[in-house]
C-alpha positions, 0 to 999 in steps of 0.5 A: 903713803904707799906707791899704789898698784892695780893688783888687788893683792897689793892693795889688800896688803897695804890695807892690812898693814894700815890696820896693824898700825891702827892697833899700835897707835891712838890716832887715826891712820889713813892710807894715801898713794903716790901713784896709780890709786886714789886718794893721793896725799893731797886729798887726804891732807886736805881733809885733815883738820890738825897736824899730820905725819906722812910716813912714806912706805918706800924701800928707797928714796927715789922720785916719788919720795923726793919729788911727788910727796913734797909736791902733793903736800904743797898742793894740799895747802896743809899748814902742819905736815911732817914727813918721816924718812922712807923705810930704807934698809931698816933693821925691822925690814931686814928681819922680815926679808930674811924670814921671807927668804927662809920661808920660801925654801932658801937653803945653804949653797943657794946663790942669793939675789936681792930683787928691788923695784929699780929707780932712775935715781942713783941715790935710791939704787945706793940704798938698795945696795945697803939692803943687799949688804945687810942681807949678806951679813945675815946669811954670810954669803954673797948677795947680788942685786937685780931690778924688776924695772928701770934699772939694770941688771934685771932680775932675770939677767942676774939669775941667768948670769949666775949659771947655777942650778939653784938661785934664791931671790929675796924680794925687796918689795913691799907688796905683790903686783907686776914687779913681783910677777917679774921676780917669779918669772925670772927663772930662779928656783926660790922666790920669796914673798914681798915683805907684806903686812908683817908685824915688824913692818907696822912696828917700823911705821910706828917707830918712824911716827914716834921719832918724828913726834920726839923731834918736835917741841913737847907742846907740839908733840902733845898737840899732835898726839891728842888731836891730829891724824897719822897719815900712812 
């Protein structure tokens, strides 16, 4: 389950990511959206004939994860749905975050900003700071946090406040769209691509799915593996 975007490039990334997941599992994989696009989770689950696992492809547990997903699942009337945790600062994603920043041209001496979507939920903002600390540990330099929307400071405010010639922005976004354009327009010298349809992101989806199966009874896990659908 992804957020949804009107940007064609963002829709393509989610489609490519789902295809990578299909290559790794022996069950059907469907895409659902929390907002903007269809089908939503309610629609996808209404078409599912067996147990389903919903994997929220969100980097923090904000409103969509805590409110929209449960509401859409309830509205579907599906009797056997399991929801995995949102992505958060999973090690696989920190690997990709660092790689994207290096690919974009980050070099020693650059000031670093982690740019996230933003949320009105302080718990989600706390999860963003966890990702920033993880990136700091990788790079060995301070990592500030800025937001593309909703929360403050904005990414442009952080870049301007640093007062240095080279600022590198690490994109804590899954796919391109409006928020990533705000990163590009922030005035930073280096702006990394979103995490995107990377093999490690697909590996995380599969790991969350498999961990969910392992948490249920062996009989239920076998039934789910044999006859159900993964919902992504």
